[in-house]
C-alpha positions in Angstrom: -17.7 12.5 -1.9 -16.3 15.9 -1.7 -15.9 17.7 -5.3 -13.9 21.2 -5.4 -15.8 24.3 -5.9 -14.8 24.4 -9.8 -15.5 20.8 -10.6 -18.7 19.0 -10.2 -18.7 15.1 -9.7 -18.5 13.4 -13.0 -19.6 9.8 -13.5 -16.8 7.6 -15.1 -16.7 4.9 -17.5 -15.0 2.0 -15.7 -13.1 -0.8 -17.8 -11.7 -4.1 -16.3 -8.6 -5.5 -18.8 -7.6 -8.7 -18.3 -4.1 -8.9 -19.4 -3.0 -12.3 -17.9 -3.8 -15.9 -16.5 -2.6 -18.5 -14.3 -4.2 -21.9 -13.1 -4.6 -22.4 -9.2 -6.1 -24.7 -6.7 -9.0 -23.7 -4.5 -6.5 -24.9 -1.6 -4.2 -22.2 -2.8 -6.8 -19.2 -2.3 -7.9 -19.6 1.1 -6.1 -19.5 4.4 -6.5 -23.1 5.7 -6.9 -24.4 2.3 -10.3 -25.9 1.2 -11.4 -29.5 2.0 -13.2 -29.5 -1.7 -10.1 -29.1 -3.8 -10.9 -28.5 -7.4 -9.4 -26.0 -10.1 -9.9 -22.3 -8.8 -7.9 -20.1 -11.6 -6.7 -16.5 -11.2 -7.2 -13.7 -14.0 -4.8 -10.8 -13.6 -6.5 -7.1 -14.3 -5.7 -3.3 -14.9 -8.7 -1.0 -14.3 -9.4 2.3 -16.5 -11.5 4.9 -15.3 -12.4 7.7 -18.2 -14.7 10.6 -17.6 -15.3 13.7 -20.1 -12.0 15.3 -18.6 -9.9 12.4 -16.9 -8.3 9.5 -17.8 -7.1 7.6 -14.5 -5.4 4.1 -14.5 -5.8 1.9 -11.5 -2.7 -0.3 -11.6 -0.2 -0.9 -14.3 0.4 -4.9 -14.6 3.7 -6.5 -15.5 5.5 -7.2 -18.6 6.4 -9.9 -20.5 9.7 -10.6 -19.0 8.1 -10.8 -15.5 5.1 -13.3 -16.8 8.4 -15.5 -18.0 10.0 -15.1 -14.7 6.7 -16.0 -12.9 5.6 -18.6 -15.0 2.2 -16.5 -15.8 0.1 -16.7 -19.1 0.6 -13.3 -20.5 -2.7 -12.5 -22.6 -1.8 -8.8 -23.9 0.6 -6.3 -22.6 -1.6 -4.1 -20.2 -0.3 -0.8 -21.2 -0.6 -1.6 -25.0 -4.1 -2.8 -24.2 -5.2 0.7 -23.3 -5.5 1.3 -26.8 -8.6 -1.1 -26.7 -10.7 1.7 -25.1 -9.0 4.6 -26.9 -6.4 5.6 -24.7 -2.7 6.1 -25.2 -0.2 5.8 -22.4 0.6 9.5 -23.0 -3.1 10.4 -22.2 -2.9 8.7 -18.4 -3.1 11.7 -16.0 -3.3 9.6 -13.0 -2.2 6.4 -11.9 -3.6 4.8 -8.4 -1.0 2.1 -7.4 -3.3 -0.3 -5.3 -0.2 -2.1 -3.6 3.4 -2.7 -5.1 3.0 -6.4 -5.7 4.7 -7.2 -8.9 1.3 -7.9 -10.6 -0.1 -4.5 -9.8 3.1 -2.1 -10.2 5.3 -3.2 -13.1 5.6 -0.9 -16.2 5.9 2.4 -14.5 8.3 3.7 -17.0 5.7 3.9 -19.6 3.4 6.5 -18.7 5.5 9.5 -19.0 2.6 12.0 -18.0 1.2 10.3 -15.2 1.4 11.2 -11.5 1.4 8.0 -9.1 -1.1 7.8 -6.0 0.2 5.7 -3.3 -0.5 5.2 0.5 2.6 6.2 2.7 2.3 2.5 4.5 2.9 0.7 1.2 6.0 2.5 0.5 7.1 2.1 3.9 6.5 -1.6 4.0 8.1 -2.3 0.6 11.2 -0.6 1.5 11.5 -1.6 5.1 12.4 -4.0 7.5 9.7 -6.7 6.2 11.5 -7.1 3.1 14.6 -8.7 5.1 12.2 -11.6 4.9 12.0 -14.1 1.9 8.2 -14.8 2.6 7.2 -11.2 2.8 9.3 -9.7 -0.2 8.3 -12.8 -2.5 5.3 -10.9 -4.3 7.4 -7.9 -4.8 9.9 -7.2 -7.5 12.8 -4.9 -6.6 13.1 -3.1 -10.1 9.4 -1.9 -9.7 10.2 -0.3 -6.3 13.2 1.0 -7.7 11.2 2.6 -10.6 8.7 4.2 -8.1 11.6 6.0 -6.1 12.8 7.4 -9.2 9.4 8.7 -9.7 9.5 10.1 -6.1 12.5 11.8 -6.5 10.9 13.4 -10.0 8.1 14.9 -8.1 5.5 12.4 -9.9 4.4 10.5 -6.6 1.3 11.6 -4.6 1.4 9.9 -1.1 -2.1 9.5 0.5 -2.3 8.7 4.3 -5.7 6.9 4.8 -8.9 7.6 2.9 -8.9 10.5 0.2 -9.9 12.0 -2.9 -7.9 11.3 -5.9 -10.1 13.4 -8.0 -13.6 14.2 -8.3 -15.6 11.1 -8.2 -12.7 8.9 -7.4 -11.5 8.3 -3.8 -8.8 5.9 -2.5 -9.7 3.8 0.5 -7.0 2.5 2.8 -7.7 -1.3 3.7 -4.6 -2.7 4.5 -4.5 -6.5 5.3 -3.1 -8.3 2.1 -0.3 -5.6 2.3 0.3 -3.1 4.9 -0.8 0.0 2.8 -3.0 -2.0 0.3 -6.0 0.6 -1.0 -9.1 0.0 -3.0 -10.8 2.5 -5.6 -14.2 3.9 -5.2 -15.7 5.2 -8.3 -18.9 7.4 -9.0 -20.4 5.7 -12.3 -24.1 5.9 -14.0 -25.0 2.8 -11.7 -23.7 4.4 -8.2 -20.5 3.8 -6.5 -18.5 0.9 -7.9 -15.7 -0.4 -5.4 -12.5 -1.8 -7.1 -11.2 -4.2 -4.4 -8.2 -5.0 -6.3 -6.2 -7.6 -3.8 -8.9 -6.4 -0.6 -10.5 -9.6 -2.2 -9.0 -11.7 -4.6 -12.1 -13.5 -5.2 -15.9 -13.1 -4.8 -15.5 -16.1 -2.3 -13.0 -14.3 0.0 -15.5 -11.4 0.8 -18.5 -13.4 0.7 -17.5 -16.1 2.8 -15.2 -14.1 5.0 -12.3 -16.5 3.9 -9.3 -14.7 3.4 -6.6 -15.2 0.8 -3.2 -16.6 1.9 -1.0 -13.8 1.0 -1.3 -11.4 4.0 0.3 -8.9 6.0 -2.6 -8.6 8.7 -5.4 -11.0 8.8 -7.5 -8.8 11.1 -7.0 -5.9 8.6 -8.3 -8.3 5.8 -11.2 -9.3 7.4 -12.2 -6.0 8.6 -11.5 -5.0 4.9 -14.5 -6.6 3.7 -17.1 -4.3 5.7 -15.1 -1.3 4.7 -15.9 -2.2 1.1 -19.4 -2.8 1.7 -19.9 0.3 3.4 -18.9 2.6 0.5 -20.5 0.4 -2.3 -23.9 1.2 -3.7 -24.3 -2.4 -3.2 -22.5 -5.8 -2.9 -22.9 -6.3 -6.7 -20.8 -2.8 -7.1 -17.7 -4.7 -5.5 -15.5 -5.7 -8.0 -12.6 -8.2 -6.6 -9.4 -8.0 -8.0 -8.7 -11.6 -9.7 -12.0 -13.5 -10.3 -12.5 -14.7 -13.6 -16.1 -14.5 -12.9 -15.8 -10.7 -13.1 -15.5 -11.1 -17.3 -18.6 -13.4 -17.1 -20.4 -11.1 -15.0 -20.0 -7.8 -16.8 -21.0 -6.9 -20.5 -18.0 -7.2 -22.7 -16.3 -4.5 -24.4 -17.4 -4.8 -28.3 -13.5 -4.4 -29.3 -12.2 -6.9 -26.8 -13.4 -10.1 -25.0 -11.0 -9.6 -22.4 -12.2 -6.1 -21.3 -15.5 -5.7 -19.6 -17.6 -2.6 -18.6 -18.1 -2.1 -14.7 -20.1 1.1 -15.3 -22.9 -1.3 -16.4 -24.9 -3.6 -14.2 -23.8 -7.1 -14.0 -25.7 -9.6 -16.0 
């Protein structure tokens, strides 16, 4: 991972902040369903990266109005929850939007000093011809997309085409699959290279068993993405899926909030 000549590669504290929850069954989480159907609920997270000099938010969640429309159980407001780790919305300098689904790209109007990092392919996908089809646009919220476009016109969006550094120690990885321009995030921490998969793998089992999640733009890219994640992570234990409740069980909890865990520390 490259650093600038004036800034050494830092290590980051990485926080997974759970903000919502929903019940699901195993059949809902794998292409082709599951013959041993049982409960397999879904958690919703945003992730905060903190170094001595930078504060970076990965995804922005949704708000209470969206939770009501989508019938999701809101645990806490994801932007207000940043206070748990001592961060105000005004302090967030950069936001990495892994993709533009409603649960990852809401609240874009609440981070007044942030730049938003996103893949070219994701904006093209969310504003192009694929959105003419109801099944393809179901997981997008049009007002979130419009808000992003407003930020484009305000010179607050940084476009990426493929893998690239967002900051020293933080790298975006273009994966695709789930959406056309989905990106994961590789972060330098005290325990090595942690990879925030986001929806490149919703659950540990999607990746470990190579059984893709059923909301997908390109199945082949989704399957290939599992290998991409493993190639850059320091170990399989350094890959964090996007929606698995086991994340909170595996990692040490933040002392101030049981819905926040510390990904820069080793899993239990």
